[in-house]
DONU-762935 format. One record per residue (C-alpha): x, y, z; residue number from 0. Coordinates in pm, 1 decimal. Example, Ala and Ser with C-alpha at 12.3 -4.5 7.8 and 13.67 -1.06 7.14 Angstrom:
BEGIN
((1230.0; -450.0; 780.0); 0);
((1367.0; -106.0; 714.0); 1);
***
This chain:
BEGIN
((1049.1; 1833.9; 4759.3); 0);
((849.7; 2138.9; 4870.3); 1);
((1091.0; 2405.5; 5011.1); 2);
((862.5; 2555.5; 5277.7); 3);
((900.7; 2930.8; 5342.0); 4);
((670.4; 3156.4; 5542.0); 5);
((809.4; 3452.3; 5726.3); 6);
((495.7; 3666.6; 5732.3); 7);
((143.3; 3701.3; 5608.3); 8);
((191.2; 3902.7; 5295.7); 9);
((504.4; 3813.5; 5095.9); 10);
((428.6; 3683.9; 4734.7); 11);
((249.9; 3352.0; 4760.9); 12);
((396.8; 3061.9; 4554.1); 13);
((224.0; 2746.9; 4697.3); 14);
((-95.4; 2696.2; 4902.7); 15);
((-336.4; 2431.4; 5026.3); 16);
((-692.0; 2538.6; 4953.6); 17);
((-958.8; 2330.7; 5138.8); 18);
((-1255.4; 2174.8; 4953.8); 19);
((-1637.6; 2190.0; 4994.3); 20);
((-1694.6; 1867.8; 4788.8); 21);
((-1876.3; 1592.5; 4966.8); 22);
((-1924.5; 1818.3; 5266.6); 23);
((-2176.0; 1600.0; 5431.1); 24);
((-2527.6; 1666.1; 5568.0); 25);
((-2621.5; 1971.6; 5769.9); 26);
((-2485.5; 1914.8; 6108.6); 27);
((-2699.1; 1901.9; 6427.5); 28);
((-2690.9; 2216.0; 6635.1); 29);
((-2517.6; 2021.0; 6927.8); 30);
((-2248.0; 1896.6; 6687.0); 31);
((-2131.7; 2229.5; 6571.9); 32);
((-1795.0; 2369.4; 6686.0); 33);
((-1896.6; 2740.5; 6694.2); 34);
((-2187.1; 2969.4; 6775.1); 35);
((-2233.7; 3105.2; 6418.6); 36);
((-2278.7; 2753.2; 6263.3); 37);
((-2537.2; 2677.9; 6532.0); 38);
((-2725.4; 2994.3; 6448.9); 39);
((-2748.8; 2903.6; 6081.4); 40);
((-2846.3; 2546.4; 6157.5); 41);
((-3131.6; 2662.1; 6374.4); 42);
((-3241.1; 2924.5; 6132.8); 43);
((-3247.1; 2687.3; 5838.8); 44);
((-2990.3; 2899.3; 5655.5); 45);
((-2696.4; 2665.7; 5679.0); 46);
((-2486.6; 2686.0; 5357.5); 47);
((-2550.7; 2433.1; 5067.4); 48);
((-2267.1; 2223.6; 4933.4); 49);
((-2302.3; 2342.3; 4577.9); 50);
((-2284.7; 2716.1; 4677.5); 51);
((-1971.5; 2660.3; 4880.4); 52);
((-1810.7; 2471.2; 4594.7); 53);
((-1867.4; 2768.0; 4358.3); 54);
((-1725.8; 3002.2; 4618.5); 55);
((-1412.3; 2795.0; 4667.0); 56);
((-1360.7; 2749.8; 4295.0); 57);
((-1371.2; 3136.6; 4258.4); 58);
((-1068.9; 3155.5; 4490.2); 59);
((-892.0; 2869.7; 4289.1); 60);
((-942.0; 3078.4; 3981.3); 61);
((-777.3; 3376.3; 4140.3); 62);
((-471.9; 3165.8; 4248.4); 63);
((-457.0; 3036.0; 3890.4); 64);
((-449.7; 3391.3; 3755.8); 65);
((-145.7; 3461.3; 3976.8); 66);
((20.4; 3149.9; 3878.0); 67);
((22.6; 2987.1; 4239.9); 68);
((70.6; 2615.2; 4290.8); 69);
((-252.0; 2491.0; 4449.8); 70);
((-292.5; 2175.4; 4642.5); 71);
((-636.4; 2034.7; 4744.6); 72);
((-714.4; 1789.4; 5011.2); 73);
((-830.3; 1419.7; 4917.7); 74);
((-1194.9; 1409.2; 4949.7); 75);
((-1334.0; 1232.9; 5257.6); 76);
((-1695.5; 1122.0; 5226.9); 77);
((-1944.6; 1331.1; 5404.3); 78);
((-1688.8; 1547.2; 5585.5); 79);
((-1621.9; 1922.1; 5627.9); 80);
((-1276.7; 1989.0; 5473.6); 81);
((-1316.0; 2366.2; 5399.9); 82);
((-1083.3; 2505.5; 5678.6); 83);
((-734.4; 2388.1; 5593.5); 84);
((-584.3; 2663.5; 5810.1); 85);
((-698.7; 2480.8; 6110.4); 86);
((-505.6; 2155.8; 6052.5); 87);
((-143.1; 2291.1; 6012.0); 88);
((60.1; 2598.3; 5959.5); 89);
((409.3; 2688.3; 5838.5); 90);
((654.8; 2914.8; 6004.6); 91);
((990.4; 2962.5; 5831.7); 92);
((1075.5; 2625.0; 5681.4); 93);
((870.1; 2401.3; 5923.3); 94);
((523.5; 2272.6; 5908.8); 95);
((352.3; 2237.9; 6242.0); 96);
((73.1; 1996.7; 6267.0); 97);
((-205.0; 2163.2; 6470.4); 98);
((-341.2; 1967.9; 6775.0); 99);
((-698.9; 2020.1; 6686.6); 100);
((-1037.0; 1887.0; 6799.9); 101);
((-985.5; 1499.5; 6787.8); 102);
((-1277.5; 1466.0; 6544.2); 103);
((-1079.8; 1645.3; 6277.3); 104);
((-768.2; 1420.3; 6264.7); 105);
((-887.2; 1282.1; 5931.8); 106);
((-848.7; 1626.0; 5767.1); 107);
((-480.2; 1607.6; 5822.8); 108);
((-457.8; 1268.3; 5665.0); 109);
((-634.2; 1409.1; 5368.4); 110);
((-327.4; 1625.6; 5276.1); 111);
((-90.4; 1341.1; 5311.7); 112);
((11.8; 1375.0; 4942.4); 113);
((144.6; 1727.7; 5027.7); 114);
((315.2; 1620.7; 5349.8); 115);
((499.0; 1353.7; 5167.5); 116);
((677.4; 1626.1; 4958.5); 117);
((811.7; 1794.1; 5273.6); 118);
((1153.8; 1695.2; 5444.3); 119);
((1036.1; 1478.3; 5739.7); 120);
((1290.0; 1679.5; 5962.5); 121);
((1081.6; 1986.6; 5893.3); 122);
((748.8; 1834.6; 6021.1); 123);
((674.7; 1916.0; 6378.2); 124);
((416.1; 1752.1; 6602.0); 125);
((368.5; 1944.4; 6934.3); 126);
((318.7; 1751.8; 7261.9); 127);
((-39.9; 1653.0; 7325.5); 128);
((-109.2; 1918.7; 7595.5); 129);
((-28.4; 2199.7; 7341.7); 130);
((-362.5; 2294.6; 7174.8); 131);
((-322.5; 2511.9; 6868.9); 132);
((-492.8; 2593.4; 6532.3); 133);
((-347.3; 2776.6; 6245.5); 134);
((-610.7; 3062.3; 6263.9); 135);
((-451.0; 3175.3; 6582.0); 136);
((-92.6; 3182.8; 6463.5); 137);
((51.4; 3471.6; 6249.6); 138);
((420.1; 3493.5; 6164.7); 139);
((495.1; 3863.5; 6115.6); 140);
((872.1; 3900.9; 6038.6); 141);
((1048.1; 3907.8; 6389.4); 142);
((716.0; 3830.0; 6560.1); 143);
((487.8; 3541.4; 6593.5); 144);
((139.0; 3671.5; 6693.7); 145);
((-81.6; 3417.6; 6868.2); 146);
((-430.2; 3420.3; 6971.4); 147);
((-493.2; 3230.8; 7295.5); 148);
((-723.0; 3196.1; 7600.1); 149);
((-561.7; 3137.7; 7939.0); 150);
((-869.0; 3148.5; 8166.1); 151);
((-914.2; 2862.4; 8405.7); 152);
((-1241.0; 2798.4; 8233.8); 153);
((-1067.5; 2713.3; 7913.1); 154);
((-1199.9; 2351.0; 7892.6); 155);
((-1546.6; 2489.3; 7904.7); 156);
((-1507.3; 2674.9; 7571.6); 157);
((-1522.2; 2466.1; 7253.1); 158);
((-1427.6; 2805.6; 7090.5); 159);
((-1093.7; 2825.0; 7280.4); 160);
((-854.9; 2653.6; 7040.7); 161);
((-504.7; 2757.0; 7140.9); 162);
((-367.0; 2729.4; 7497.8); 163);
((-71.5; 2875.7; 7693.6); 164);
((121.6; 2540.9; 7651.7); 165);
((122.8; 2586.9; 7280.1); 166);
((242.9; 2945.8; 7318.8); 167);
((537.0; 2825.9; 7521.4); 168);
((619.8; 2542.4; 7288.0); 169);
((625.0; 2775.8; 6974.8); 170);
((865.0; 3006.9; 7172.1); 171);
((1095.6; 2711.2; 7233.2); 172);
((1068.9; 2608.3; 6873.4); 173);
((1158.1; 2958.6; 6740.3); 174);
((1375.0; 3115.1; 6994.3); 175);
((1483.6; 3380.2; 6745.2); 176);
((1124.5; 3516.8; 6719.0); 177);
((930.0; 3727.7; 6964.1); 178);
((620.7; 3517.1; 7044.6); 179);
((343.1; 3755.0; 7138.7); 180);
((19.7; 3616.6; 7274.4); 181);
((-309.5; 3793.1; 7269.0); 182);
((-603.8; 3691.4; 7493.7); 183);
((-922.6; 3659.8; 7287.1); 184);
((-1281.5; 3693.4; 7392.3); 185);
((-1468.5; 3363.0; 7383.4); 186);
((-1831.5; 3276.0; 7374.0); 187);
((-1990.2; 2935.1; 7295.1); 188);
((-2332.0; 3101.0; 7235.8); 189);
((-2294.3; 3452.1; 7101.7); 190);
((-2122.1; 3464.2; 6757.8); 191);
((-2078.8; 3845.5; 6794.6); 192);
((-1895.9; 3811.5; 7127.7); 193);
((-1671.9; 3542.6; 7000.9); 194);
((-1326.9; 3565.5; 6839.3); 195);
((-1291.5; 3206.0; 6738.1); 196);
((-930.0; 3268.4; 6620.7); 197);
((-690.5; 3560.6; 6617.0); 198);
((-761.0; 3609.4; 6234.0); 199);
((-1124.5; 3672.5; 6327.6); 200);
((-1040.9; 4004.7; 6480.6); 201);
((-698.7; 4092.3; 6344.9); 202);
((-481.6; 4052.5; 6026.8); 203);
((-172.1; 4227.3; 5909.3); 204);
((-188.1; 4333.9; 5538.6); 205);
((64.7; 4485.5; 5297.4); 206);
((392.9; 4592.2; 5457.8); 207);
((272.7; 4786.3; 5751.7); 208);
((-101.1; 4793.9; 5772.7); 209);
((-371.2; 4589.5; 5957.8); 210);
((-741.3; 4517.7; 6002.1); 211);
((-843.4; 4514.6; 6367.3); 212);
((-1154.6; 4467.9; 6579.8); 213);
((-1133.9; 4587.7; 6948.6); 214);
((-1391.9; 4371.3; 7110.1); 215);
((-1223.2; 4054.4; 6994.0); 216);
((-948.5; 4119.8; 7250.6); 217);
((-1011.1; 4053.8; 7623.4); 218);
((-726.6; 4289.2; 7736.0); 219);
((-761.0; 4646.5; 7601.0); 220);
((-383.2; 4713.6; 7639.6); 221);
((-310.6; 4427.8; 7401.4); 222);
((-550.8; 4578.1; 7134.7); 223);
((-374.0; 4925.7; 7204.9); 224);
((-34.5; 4766.4; 7141.7); 225);
((-135.1; 4651.8; 6792.2); 226);
((-287.1; 4975.9; 6727.9); 227);
((30.5; 5163.3; 6818.8); 228);
((261.7; 4898.6; 6645.4); 229);
((95.1; 4938.6; 6314.8); 230);
((2.6; 5314.6; 6371.4); 231);
((-361.5; 5433.6; 6386.3); 232);
((-336.5; 5575.9; 6034.5); 233);
((-241.5; 5224.2; 5893.0); 234);
((-533.4; 5031.7; 6074.9); 235);
((-870.3; 4972.2; 5940.6); 236);
((-1097.5; 4927.2; 6250.9); 237);
((-1394.6; 4701.4; 6190.1); 238);
((-1722.2; 4713.6; 6373.9); 239);
((-1886.2; 4418.3; 6559.9); 240);
((-2111.2; 4347.9; 6258.8); 241);
((-1808.4; 4342.9; 6021.5); 242);
((-1622.9; 4109.5; 6250.8); 243);
((-1926.4; 3882.8; 6267.0); 244);
((-1920.2; 3882.6; 5881.3); 245);
((-1542.9; 3803.4; 5897.1); 246);
((-1406.8; 4117.2; 5756.2); 247);
((-1067.7; 4058.0; 5901.9); 248);
((-1032.7; 3724.4; 5747.2); 249);
((-912.4; 3827.4; 5396.4); 250);
((-609.5; 3658.7; 5235.7); 251);
((-306.7; 3818.8; 5096.1); 252);
((-147.3; 3694.0; 4780.4); 253);
((119.1; 3962.8; 4797.0); 254);
((197.3; 4298.2; 4964.9); 255);
((-25.5; 4460.7; 4702.7); 256);
((-297.5; 4199.1; 4616.3); 257);
((-569.3; 4089.1; 4856.0); 258);
((-852.6; 3841.1; 4808.7); 259);
((-1170.8; 3978.1; 4980.5); 260);
((-1531.7; 3903.2; 5003.4); 261);
((-1737.2; 4091.4; 4746.5); 262);
((-1975.7; 4224.5; 5015.8); 263);
((-1717.1; 4390.8; 5222.5); 264);
((-1783.0; 4726.6; 5062.2); 265);
((-1641.2; 4957.4; 5329.5); 266);
((-1317.3; 4744.5; 5369.4); 267);
((-1262.0; 4695.1; 4989.9); 268);
((-1305.2; 5070.8; 4927.7); 269);
((-1046.4; 5144.5; 5208.8); 270);
((-800.8; 4889.6; 5068.6); 271);
((-827.4; 5028.6; 4712.2); 272);
((-787.6; 5370.0; 4862.1); 273);
((-458.2; 5261.8; 5016.8); 274);
((-319.4; 5121.3; 4684.9); 275);
((-410.3; 4753.2; 4721.5); 276);
((-549.9; 4546.0; 4419.3); 277);
((-852.5; 4374.7; 4561.4); 278);
((-966.7; 4048.2; 4395.5); 279);
((-1331.1; 4026.8; 4506.6); 280);
((-1484.8; 3676.7; 4544.6); 281);
((-1822.6; 3555.3; 4674.5); 282);
((-1768.6; 3397.2; 5009.5); 283);
((-2073.4; 3470.9; 5215.5); 284);
((-2205.3; 3108.5; 5245.4); 285);
((-1869.9; 2980.5; 5378.3); 286);
((-1864.1; 3277.8; 5623.2); 287);
((-2170.4; 3122.2; 5793.2); 288);
((-1939.3; 2872.8; 5950.2); 289);
((-1737.6; 3132.5; 6124.4); 290);
((-1444.4; 3119.9; 5880.9); 291);
((-1349.1; 3298.5; 5560.5); 292);
((-1050.4; 3329.4; 5316.9); 293);
((-769.9; 3304.8; 5557.9); 294);
((-928.7; 3002.2; 5739.1); 295);
((-961.6; 2800.1; 5418.7); 296);
((-607.5; 2848.6; 5300.3); 297);
((-274.3; 2693.2; 5428.9); 298);
((16.5; 2889.9; 5267.8); 299);
((324.5; 2672.3; 5218.9); 300);
((562.1; 2900.2; 5021.8); 301);
((593.3; 3275.0; 5001.4); 302);
((893.5; 3456.0; 4843.1); 303);
***
């Protein structure tokens, strides 16, 4: 059996589900895309090729192997995008919560059934139907659970709004010993640079007490300011709109000292090394075209 254990974003990783780009299917039509960045690349003819994305994901698998991490991969579904395993489920403490995601993506959860079968059924949680939530919006951080959400009345109009207030309440009930702290995110169906698809597109804690942060991703300035003062300005790497668009906040921590990052994130990687982190650089720029990066394509199961 897998003894799930996730209390924060950065404790030493022992087991993870890494998505797959194999058999990823044809280039989608613009109207079938789930986010503005994918639409942009479809229309420009620069949508990523399957073989390039496979190479990128294998580079990450290689880093996991180097650090002796148990890696699970989804079963392959023919002609189907299974890169972003973070969307389909997430672990908090010893529970795996199935994400209520876009109905079209139910198959993705079925494809990790071989992992689910190794988990105590009592530890599997399915939230009520009215709770919309995706793993990219949920960040356990010790006593806190940070959650990206959108509570506007126009929520149904945004395919980019993935986590609603009902889910925030449900998680608070599920983890009464935690402080569940929601953050309102800026949403746009059409402008990738004005859209924070998930919380991890504009914020991520790293190390013991540091964070990567992008101001414009937050609708309410005081919520951004809260994070800035919680981590302390000197501990926060603030990214520009362009860096957010390129997914600089979507790196992935193997431990408090080791971070997997995209090789083109020059400014960020220099800052990380200057702050004592070991940075494992991988190519991930093709996958980034779908508005997701390293954190989005990983589902951590066990951290020390």
